[in-house]
N, C-alpha and C positions, 0 to 999 in steps of 0.2 A: 697594521695590515700591510706592511712593506712587501711581504711575500705575495699578497694578493695583487698589489699594484704592479709588481714586477711581472706576474703572470699576464695581467691584462695588457701591460706594455708590450710583452712578447707577442701576444695575439694581434695587437694593433699593427705592429711592425710587420708581422707575417702576412696579414691581409693586404697591406699596402704594397708589399713586394711580390705578392702572388695573386694579382687581380684575376687572372684566368681561373685559378683554382677556386677562388671564392665565388666567382660567377657560376661556375659549374655546380658548386655545392648549393648555391641559391636555387638554381633551376631544379636540381634533384630534390631539394626540400619542398619546393612548390608542387612538383609532380608527385612526390611521395605523399604529400598532404592531401592532394585531390584524390589520389587513388585510395588512401585510407578512408576518406569520407565515404566514398562509394562502397567500400567493403563493410562499413560499420552498420550493425543492425539498428533499426529505429524503434525506440520505445518512448512512452510518455515519461516514465520514471526509471531510475536505475534499477537493475535487477538485484533485489536484496533477498537473501535467505531469511524468511520469517521463521524464527525457531519454535514452531509449533507443529506437533504431529497428532493427528486425529486418529482414534482407534474406535472401531465399531464391531461388536460381536453380537450377532443375532442369536437369541435364545428363545425359540418358540414356546409359548405357553407359560413362561416364567413370570412371576410377579416381580415388582420392583425390589422387594426384600430378598426374594430368591435370587434375582440377578446380582444383587450386591453380595450376598453370602457366597454364592457358588462361583462367581466370576470376579466381581468387583474387588473384594478384599484380597483374594489370591493375587490379582493383578497389581494391587497397591504394594503388596509385599515383594512381588517379582521386580517391580520397577523402582522400588525405594532406593536401592543402592547403585543405580546406574549413574555414571559420571555426568556432570554438567546438567542435571535435571534440576531446574529451579522450582517448578510447581507441577503437581499432578492433579488435574481435575477429573473427577469420576462422576458419571450420572447413571444411576440405575433406574430403569423404567420397565414397564411391561414389555416382554418379548425381546428385550435388547439391553445391552450395556454400552455406553459410550464413554470415552475417556480422551482427554487432551493432555499431552505431555509438552510442557514448556521448557525448552533448553535455554541455557545461557547463550548470549550473543557470540561468545568466543567458541562455542561448540561447532563442530563440523556436522551439518545436518544429516549428511549421508551416513556418517559413522554412528550418530545418535539413533537413526532409524534402524540400522543394522543391529545395534545393541538391544533395542526394544524388541525387534523380531526374534532375536536369540532368546531373550528372557521369556517371551510369550511361548516360544516353542517348547520350553521346559515345563510349562504349566500343564496340568491335567484338567482339560475343560470337560464340562458335562457332555455326555454322549450326544445329546440332541442339539448342542450348540454348534453353530456353523463356523466356518473358517473366519478368523479375524481379518478385518479389512483395515489397512493402514493408509492414511492419506496425508502427505505433508501439506501444510497450509501454503496457499499461493495467493499473492495479491493480484486481483484481477485475473483469475485463471482462464476464463473464457475470453477469446478474442473476437468470436463471432457467434451469434445466436440467431436462429430463425424459428418462426412458428409456421408449421405446415398445416393447412386446414382445407376442408371441403371434401366432397365425394363421400362414398360409403366408408365405414370404418375399415372394412376388409381391404378395399382398394387403397386407402390411404396408408394403412400399415404395410401392405405388400410392396407398394412403391418405395417406401422409405427403407424397409429392411432389405429388399432385394436389389434395389438400384441406387438410391441416393446415398445411403450410409456407406456401402462399399466404395463408391466413387470418391466420397469425401475422405474416407480412411486412407485411400491410396496417395493422398497429397503428402509430399515430403515435409517433414517437420511437425506433423500432427501426432500428438500423443494419444488422445482419446476423442472419439465422437460419441458424446453422451446423449441418449434419448430420454426425454421425460414425457410422461403421459402415455407411454407404451409399456406393455407388460406381457408376460407369458400368457398364452391362451390355454384355458382348461375346459374340458368337457365335464361340467359339474353334474354329478349324479347324487341328488339329494333324496335319500330314501325316506318314504313315508312310514312312520312307526305303525300306523293302522294297517298298512298293507303287509308289513312283516308279521303282525299278529294274525291277520287273516289267513296267511299261508304257512303259519308256524315256522317262519324263517328267522334267522339271525343275520346281522350285517356281515358277519364273518363268512356264513354260508353263501350269501349273495356275492361276496367278493370272490370266493372260490369259483362260483359258476361263471362269473364274468371273465376271470383269468383263464379258465379252462377252455373258453371259446374264443380266445384271442391268442392264436399261436402262429408262429412262423419258425418251423424247425426242420432241419434235415433228418431223415429217418433211414438213410442208407443209399445203396446204389442198385440198379437193376441191370444185370448182365444180359445183353441180347447177343445174337450171333454176330452182329456187326459193330456194336458199340456198347460202352458203359454209360448209363444214364443216371445222374443223381436224382434222388427223390426228395422233394421238399413239400411239407404241408404248409400252405399259406391260408390261414383262416383268421384274418385280422380285420378289425373295424376300420372302415375307410372314412366315414363322415359322422358328424354328430347325429344326423338323422338315422343312420344305420344303427348307431348305438341305441337310440331311443326306441327303435322299432324291432330290436333284436328279440327273438322269441325264446322264452325259457319254459322248460317243462317242469311244472311245480305240482306239489301235492294238492289233490282236489279237496278243497275244504268242505264240499257237500257230502262226501262219503266218509265213513268211519276209518277205512284203511287208506284213504287218500288216493284211491285208484278209480278210474284211469287218470293218468297225469293230465293236468290242465295246462294248455299253452297260453302263456301270459306274456304280453309285451313288457319290456323293461319300463316303458313310460307309464304303465299301470301301477308299477311299484314305486316309481321315483320320478321326480322332476328332473328332466335331462335338458341341459342348455349349454351353449358355448359362451363362456364368459372370460373376460380379461381379469387376471389376478392383480387387481389394483385397488388401492383405497385412496387414490388421488386423481384429480381431474385437471387438465390443462385447457384453457380457453383463450381464444383470441377474438376480441370484439364480440364476445358472447357465443362464438362457435367452438365446438370441440376441436382441439388441435393437438399436435404432437410437437414438442419443442426439441430442437437439435442444438446442442452446445458444442463448439469446437474448442478444444483445449490443446495448445501447442506444447511441444517439448520445451522445457526451460532453456532460455538463451537463444531461441530461434527468432527470426525476424517476423514480428507480428504483422507488419504491413504487407510483406511478400505473401505470407500464408493467407491473409484475408483476401488479397487479390486472386489467389488461386482458388479459394473457396467460391468467390463470386463468379469466376470463370466456369467452374463446375456447375453452379446453379443456373447460369445463363445457357449453358450447353445442354442441360438436362431437359428432356421432353416430358414435361409434367402432364399427367393424364387429364382429360377433360374434367373440369370442376374442381381440380386440386390446385391450390395456390400457396404461395409462401410470402411471408413478410419478415424483413430483417428487424429483429428486436435489439440487437447490439452489433455494432461494427466499430471496434476500437481503432481500426486503422484510420478512420476519419478523424477521430479525436487526436490520435498520435500525430498524424500528418499536419493537422491544423495547429497543434501546439508547437511542433518542431518547426514548421514553416513560419509561424509567428515569431518564434525566437530567432530564427535565421534573419527575418526581416528586421528585428530590433538590432541584431548584430550589425547588419549592413548600414542601417540608419546611424548607429553609433559610430561606425567607421567614417561615414560621410561627415558627421558633425565634428569629429576629431580633426579631420583634414581641413574643414572650413576654419575652425578655430586656429589651428596652426598656421594656416595661410594668412589669416588676419593679423597675427602677431609678427610673423617673419616677413610678410609682404614680398615674398620671393618664391616663385613656383618651384624652382629646382631644389631649394633648401627645404621647402615643405614636403615635396615628394621623398626626399632623402630621409627626412625625420619620420614620416609615417610608414616607411618601408618595414619598420619593425612590427607593425600590426599584422599584415598578412603572413610574414615569415614566422612570427610567434604562434599565430593561429594554426598554420599548417604543421609546424613542429609539434604543437600540442596534439593535433589529430593523429599524427604518426604514432606518438607514444601512447596515447589513449587507446588506439586500436590494438597496439601490441599488448597492452595491459588487459584487454578484453572488455573495455567499457563500451557502452552503446551511445548512439546519437540520441540524446534525450533532452528534456527541458532543463535539467540541472547542469549537464555538461555545457549546453549552449548558453545557459544563463551565466555560467562561469566565464565563457568566452566573451559574452556581452559586457560583463562586469570588468573583465581584464582589459578590454579594448582601451579604456581611458588610462589605465595604469601602465600597460606595456609600452605606450608611446612616450611615457615620461622620461625614461633613460635616454632615448634617442633625442628627445626635445632638448634635454639639458646639454648633451654632447653637441647637438647641432647648433644650438643657440650660442654656445661658447665658441665653437669653430667659426660660425658666421660672424660673431662679434669680433673675434681676433683677426679674421681675414679682412673684414671691412675696414679696420683701422690700421692694418699693417701694410707697409710698403714692400717688405720682403715676404713673398708668398711661395711656400714650397711644402713638400711633404713633411719636413721637420716641424713646420708651424702647425700642421694638422695634428701631428703626433703630440706636440706639446700642449695644444688646446684640449685634446682628448685626455691627456694625462692629468691636466689640472682638475678635471671633474671626475676622473675615473674612481678615485677613492670615495667621493661623495655618492656617486650612483651605485657603487658596489655596496656601500654600507646601507643605503636606502633600500636597495633591492633585497638584500639579505634580511633586513629588518622586516620588510613586508612579507617575505617568505616565512620568517619566524612568526609573523602574525597569523598566517593562514595554515601553517603546518599542523598546529595542534588540533585544528578542526578535522583533519583527516583521521584523528584518533579518538574522537568523541564517541563514547560507548552508547549502547541503546539502539533500538530499531531505527528511530528517526535519525540518529547520528550517522548510521550507515548510508542514509540517503545523501548525506552531504559530503561523503568521501570523494566522489568524482569531482564535485565542485572545488574542493580544496586542492586536489592534485592538479586539476586543470589550471587553476590560477597559479599554483607554484611552478608548474612546467612553463607556462607562458611567461612568467616573470624572469625565470632563469634564462630562457632563450632571448628575451628582450634585452637583457644585459649583454649577452654574447653578441647580439646584432649591433648594439650601441657601440661596442668597442672594436668591431671588425668591419661590418658592412657600411656603417655610417661614415667612419673616417675614409674608407676606400672611395666611396661615392663622392664624398666632399673633395677629396684630392683630385678626382676626375672632373668634377663639374663646377666647383666653387672658387677655384683659385683666380678666375678671371672676372669676378664680380667687381662692381664699381667701388672705388675707394671712397670712404666717408670718414670725416673727422669725428672723433668721439664727442658726443654732447648729450646732455640730459634731456629727456623728453618730458612732456607734461605729467605723465604718470609718475616718473621718477622724482620730479620736483615736488609734486603734491605729497608723495610718500615720504620724502626726506623731511619735509616740513612737519608732517605728523609724527615721524619718528623722533625728530629733535625735541618736539614738545613732550612726547611720552618719556624720553630719557631725562628730561628736565623735571617732569612731574611723575616720577615712578610710582609713588604710593597712590596718587589719584588714579593712575592708569590701572593699577592692580585692583583697586577698590571697585572701579567701574566694571572691570572684567568679572570679578567675583560676584558683583551684584547681578550682572546679566546671567551668570551661571545659576545663581540662586533663584532668579526669576523664572528661568526655564524649568528648573527643578520643581517649582511650585505648580507648573502645569500638569505634572505627571498624575496627580490624583484625579484630574478631570479627563484623563485619557483611558482608552480601553486596553485590555490585555487579551491576547489569544495565544494559542500555540502555533498553529499554522492557519493562514487565512482560508476561509471557505471559498471554494471555486464555484463560479456560477454554473448551474446545470439546468437542463430542461427535462431531465429524466428523473422520475421519482418512483419509489416503491412504498406501498402501504402494507404493513405487516399486521395481520389480524389474528388475535387469539380468542377462541370461542370457549364458552363454559365447558367444564368437564363433562364428558359423555355425549357431546354434540354429535349428531349423525351427519353423514356426507350430504344428505338432502338439505338439512338445515344450514350447513356451511354454504352450499350453492345458493340458497335463498338470500343469505346475508351478503354474499359476494355480488349477487345481482343488484341488490339495493346500493351497495358501495359503488359499483360500476355506473349505475344510473346517476348518482350524485356527481361522480367525476365527469361523465359525459354531458351533464347539464351546464358545464362551464365552457365558455368559448375558448378555442385554441387547443383543444385536446385532439391529438393526431390518432392515437390508438390506445386501447386498454388490453392488458394481457394478464391473465389470472392463473394461479396455481392453487388448487383447493384440495384439502384433506379434511378429515373429520373434525379436528379441533383447532386447526390452524389454516390460514390462507394468506396468500400474497397477491396483491393487485398492483401491477406496474402500469405506469402511464407516461406518455411522451407529450410534452407541451411544445407547441409550435415555436420556432425561433422568432416568429413575429411578435410574440409576447415578450416584451423587454424586461418585465419584472415578474418572473415566474413565482417568486416567493410570495407575492401578494395573492396570487391565485391559490397557492398551497395553504396560506394562512386562512383563507375563506373555507377551504375544504376541511381543515382541522375543526373549524367551528361547526360545519355541517355534520361531520362524523360524530360529534358529541351527541347528536340526536338519534343515532342508530341504536336500536334496542337489540338485546340478545348478544352483545359483544362484550367480552371480558376486557381486552385492551385493543387499541388500534393506533398505530404509529406510522407517521409519514416520514420517510428518509430520502434525502437527495442522493442520487446514484452518480458518484463521480470517482475518479481514480484514487484520490487520497482523502476520502471524506472522514477525517478524524476530528474535525473541529466541532461537530454537532452532536456529540454523544457524551453522556455522563454515566459512569458505571462505578459501583462500589460493591465490595465484598463484605458480607456481615458474618462474623464468627461468634461462637458462644459455647457455653458448657453443655447445652442441650438444644435439640431442635425446637422445642416449645419456646425456650427463651429467645432463640434466634428469630422465630416467627413473630413473637411479641415485639422485639426490638425493631425488626424490619417494618412492621405495621406502623409503629410510631414514626420511623424515618420517612416512610412513604407519605404519611399525612403531613409531615413537616415540609418535605420537599415540594409538595403540591402548592404550597404557599409562596414559593420563591419565584419572583418575576423572572421571565426568560427561560423557565423550565416547563416542559409539557410532556405528556405521555409518560408520567411517572408511574412505575409499577415494579413489583418484586417478582422473583421466580418461585414464590411460595404457591405451589399449585393446589394445595389442599389434599383432600382424599377422594377416592373414587370407589364406588360400591363394586364388589366382586363376589362371586360365589366360592365359598370355601368348603372343601370336602375332607372330612376327617374319618379315617378308617378305624374300625374296631378289630384288632388283630384276632380276637377270639372268634368273632363272627366270620372273618375271612377264612380262617382255618376250617370252621365248621362247614363252610360252603365250597371248600376246595379251590379257593382263590388266593391270589397274592396281591399286594398293593400295586406292584409293577404291572401285573396283568390287567388289572382293572384300569389303572391310569392310562396305559397304552391303548386299551380298547376305547375308553372315553375320548381320548385325544383324537383317534381316528374317526370316531363318530361325530364329534363336534367340529374340529378344525378340518377334518378331511384327510384322506390319505391318497397320495398319488400312486395308484396301483399299476399303471402301465403308461407307455408312450405309444401313440398311434400317429399315423399320417392323416391329418384332416385336410383334404383337398391339397395335398402336397406339403402342408406345413406341420411340423412336429408339434403335437399337442398332448398335454397330460390328461389322463383319465383319472378324475378325482372323485372318490367315494366318501360320502358323509351322511349324517342324519339330518333330516329336515326339522330344524329346531327354531326356525324364524317365525315371524307372524305371531301366532298365539303361544309361542314357547314360554314356559314358566318353570319355576323351581320345582313345582310338583311333577311336571312332565319329566324333568331330569331325575328326580328321585325314583320315578317308576321305570327309568331306563334299565333294560336288562342286559346282563353280561353273561356270556357262556363260560362255564367252567370246564375242567378237563374231562368231565363225564358227559358233556353235551347238555348239561342242565342249564337253564336260564335263571339267573339270580338277579332280583331287583336291587338297584344301587342302595335303596334305603334300608335293605336288610343287612348290609355290611358296613354301614357307617352313617354319619350325619352330614346333611347338606344344608348349609345356611348362608345367609347374606351378611357380609362383613364389609367394613370400610378399610381400605389400605391406601398408603400414600401413592400419589401418581408418579412421583419421581423422588429419588433420594440422591442428594448431591453431596459429594465429599471433595474437599480441597486439602491435599496432603494428609489424607486419612481422617479428616475431621469434618463434621457437618458444616455446611455454610449455605447462605442464600446470596443472590446477587440482586442489587437494585439498579434499574436502568431508567434513563430519562433522556429526552431530546432537548438540546440547547437551541433556542430559537433566536437568541441575541448574538450579534457579532462580537460583543464584548464578552468573550468566553471567560476570561479571567475573573471579571466581576461576578458573573453568574456562579462560577465554581466557588469563589470566595464567599458569596452570600449563602450558598448551600452549606458550606462547611461551618459557617457561623451559626446557621440555623440548627444544624445537627448538634453543635456543641452545647446548646441550651437544653437538650433532651435529657431526661432521667431514664436512661436505658436500664433494662434488667441487669442484675449483677453478672459480670463476666462477659457481657456482650460487647464486642468491639467491631470496628469497621475500618476499612482502608480503601484508598482510591484505586481504581482500575481505569483503563481506557484513557480518554483524553486528559482527565484531571491528573492521573498518575504520570503520563508521558509529559504533560505540560510542566509539572514540577521538576521531574528528572531532567527534561530537556533544558530548562532554564538553568538548573544547577550545573549540568555538564557543560553547557555553553559558557556559563560564567567561569567555570574552572578553566576552560579553553582560553578565555580572554586573559585570565590571570597568568596562565602558563605562557601565553604569547608575550605578555608584557615582560616577564622574566627573561624570555629568550631574546627579546628586543634589547633589553638592558645588557645582556651578555654580549650580543653582537656589537653594540655601541661601545661598551667598555674595551673590547678588542680593537675597534676602529679608532677610538680617540685616545686610548692609552691612559685614561683618567676617569674618575667617577663623576666629577661636577657637571661636565657637559651632558652626559647621558641623563643625569637627574634633571637638568634644566629642560631637556627635550621632553622627557616623560611628563614633566609638570605641565606641559602644554596640552597633553591629551584630554584632561577633563573639560577644557574649554571647547572642545569640538562637540560636546553634548548640547551646547546652546542651540546651534542650528539644527542638529539632528532632532531634538525634541520639538523645537518650534516647527520644523517641516512636517513631522507626523501630526502635530496638533492642527496645523492649518488645513491639511488635506483630510483630516478626520480618519487617519490610519491607525490601527491598533499596534501596540508594542508586542512583538512576538519574536520567535526564533529568527525570522527573516530580518527584522530590525537589528537583532543582536549580531547577526553575521555582517550586516551593513556596518555596524559599529566596529567590528574587527577590521574591515577594509578601511574604514575611516581612520582608525588608529594608525594603520600602516602609511596612509598618505600624509597624515599630520607629521609623523616622525620623519618621513621622506623629505618634506619641505623644510623642516627644522634642520635636518642634517645638511641639506644643500646650502642653507644659509650659514650655519655655524661652521661648516667646513671652510667656507671662504673667510669667515671671521678668524678662524684659527690660522689660516695661511697668512692673513694680514698681521696678526699678532706676532707670528714667528718671524716676520720681516721687520719687526720693531715698531710697528705703528701703535699709537695710543689706543686706549679702549674705545672711546667714542668715535675716533676716526675709523678704526677697524670696523665698528658696527655700521656706521653710515656708508662706508665704501662697499661693504658686503651687501647691505640692503639695496643700494643703488644698482649693483651688478647682478644680484640674484633675483631681483623682483620680477624681471621678465620671465625667466624660466619657471619660477614658482607660479606666477599667474598663468603662464601657458599650460603647465601641467594640470593646474586646478581647473581652469576653464575647459581644457580638452577633456578631462575626466567628466566634468559636469555635462558637457555637450554630448559625450558618448552615452551617458546614462539617462538623458532626457527622454529618449524614445521608450526606455523601460519604465520610467516613472509615469508616463502618460498612457502606457499601453494597458488594455483590459484583457490581454491574452498572454501576459508574460509568465504565467504559471504560478507556482506556490510562493516563490520568494522574491520575484523581481521587483514589484512595485515598492514594497516597504523598504527593501534593501536600497533601491535607487534613491528614494526620498531621503533616507538617513544620510547617505553619502553626499547627495547634492546639498541638502540643508547644512550638514556639518561642514562641508568644504567651503561653502560661502562664508560662514563665520570663522571657521578655524584658519582659513588662509589669511584673512585680514588680521586675526588675532596672532597668528604665527609671525607675521611681519612686524607686529608691534610687541606682543607679550614676550616672545622668546628673546628679542634684544634687551628688553627691560629686565627680565629674569637674569640674563647673562651679565648685565651690568652690575647686579648685586654681588656676583661672585667673580667676575672677570678681573677685577683689580687685584685679586689675590692669586690669580693663576699665573704660572710661570710663562714668561714671554721670551726667554732666551732662544735665539735662532738655533736650530739644530737639536732642541730638546726632544722633539718628536721627529717624524719623518720629514725630510727636506721638502720644502715647498718649491714648486716650479716658479719660474719667473712669470709674474702675472702683469697684465696691463689693465 
């Protein structure tokens, strides 16, 4: 790396000759970093494009089979050949079809959505199908949610629609203000069949009468002598009461010719009422409520938007009796997480400064050494801001992790300068340059190797891999700038402030003497030393079976959601009753702040907030799970923690097979088996079974004989049963639909439907039973396809923190089953991501080792030294495993990333040591003399960098608010550094001694060594 040393030498000389320029650049760097931090958006996690696109197409009146045949299968064909589509999930149900397109992680989400839109636009959808709705998947889409309750329904709705929603929508950066529990109002006119019979009316005739009396049309102009006046007839319904009391002149049933006409109010023919078109209910603490969700434009600052939302709410004059309660405020969580990480960063900086001060015992040299920390941090912020990254827990965790490492290069340079200046009589800039040059090659190699360690992490595929891209780039940027600071700013400041320090004669301290005695013994007993090290490594490996495995650690949360599935065909009233019992059980527990429910016919969701005063919320939730087992009339009930990245608590599997019956049989076996696995609860499948429905089959001969067609009858029946919006009116100033239908509720029966009459073209009324058969049949509730094949999904909640063991036990249990022929299953969710995440991170570690080897081969110009250095890496596992075992922390992705960092530090220390050995050998020193002198000289910078890194990571290790990766990562690095540093100082020289005698010693074989003292 002669060219690298030459470049670094040029930079060092330039900085020392141009102090003013360097100082100006430092000031600009600090100012730019501070400015960049203020401009970066705050998020809890990095913004990651999740490659899922949801599609929903409403198809009123369609059965699941009809939804699949008319829309599902054509959609599958249309999307089958779109680029970068990994999976296509289709769900056909009554009245709608849903689909989810899963793109590959390399796909551009916007282009993928455009391709899907284009493909759908070319489809011919059924005439009654509504416009397709496309929704890209978003992680934590809502940043703020409130429940508004109290007052009358009309007052509550009017205030939200006319005042609150428009005010919230006007906030910059908000994409959508979504209302739940609010729906279009309709004036329902449910016609009584007996009244129609009495007055010899059909529903079509009644429809015509109503429309004929609801007119607002211009009919021309009246020319007067002075002006032209337009004429308009305005005969429209104004209120629901006016509609109900509207008089109709109908045939008199008491006379043969129907005369004179009888005046009949519409309310005598039909039930007229103002109703909300909704099959769902929102409640807050048992009161009817309307939920408002605030969804920002992607990439906007969630904290700023949340503050603006709160300002609008504070400034809004809520009518008497109407109140609101915040259900979700992600800005609190984001600020708490970001501020906690900021605190850990600052504590890490302070610890690094204290450790450096203890070793150097000189304030000026300490300040010079740690100058690399703020400069590297600010440089990182500048580049991260330009790259579009946000201020989140992972970028800040990277800064916190990098604090201990970025100071290493400066410590090595500072320590060598300090040592050289302390023992030299002639002190000048040349000495500073020479001292910097002595270690420039070592710190360059060590920094580049650490960069090589983390760089592969930036290219780990998969959804979770994308989360760690900012972390990798942050560390890489910080390390490269720390190298630049170490060879420019540190020599400059040393030249300015250290040349006048007190002269001291070189002498060994107690640490050096103790270390040299240990090293001499190890070199004299090399096999014993290696056996002891290998035994320690094997012993630590024996602890692994007793440790837990997870993917990402579960975050402590006080917010929970209970998802309830009710039996097929459940009514809304039944669902409300079960939700009430669920809420009562929740409220019976101490520490519940509020309960919020969303209720529909067959599903419900009950969310609740546990007080922060409850330190172990999971214990309360465990008790609730036991209470919920006693609830009757519930199909499934699942409690989930609501946190930003709650991926650790779910198990999901896809079951495929040759037929739906075989899949159901296999899924039933699997559910029964999984219920026996400890640590799994809420085990269920998506096999919904069948639902009774009425099937009408027409006889084409009878249709023709009665002057009807299937389409005419179907449309007439649809309007009778589901209702037809025949007009729009202004009901007290609010646009309201006038909906006409038959009254078939209450005592409605199949017989009543059979006798329903339909008018033909001749004005004759024909009973439905005279043109076809009406019967009760069972049809599937939902038909699910994955890539055009039937499938079912198994879901379960993992209650044990040792996710890996639970998943492993589940897979072992399933392997013992004798499933129907052709039935297969595969992992989804956490189990799939866990496997793929470990594999990808393992590949990243392997790639990093190869890159490290390449860098060292270039740096040393030979293969033996790099091999010796790499052979020291496995011994770092001793402390890493022991540290996790002692604090009862599971092995997961965070620990593996910690292992990556640990590998970089171990290699760095070994390079610093062996670079000195190499210089000594090139000067002609014997093998043992070279090893002993290098050990005595380099022990202080190695210990300083190790202890400084440990000190910087201690706040993260003991923090409970460090986020997804901080604690396990910090423990791995701390534990591994404690043992690897000691082993590096012993094992590396021992390994080198095996090969060193055969290495070339001739001076000048490699790059020339500087004069060393």
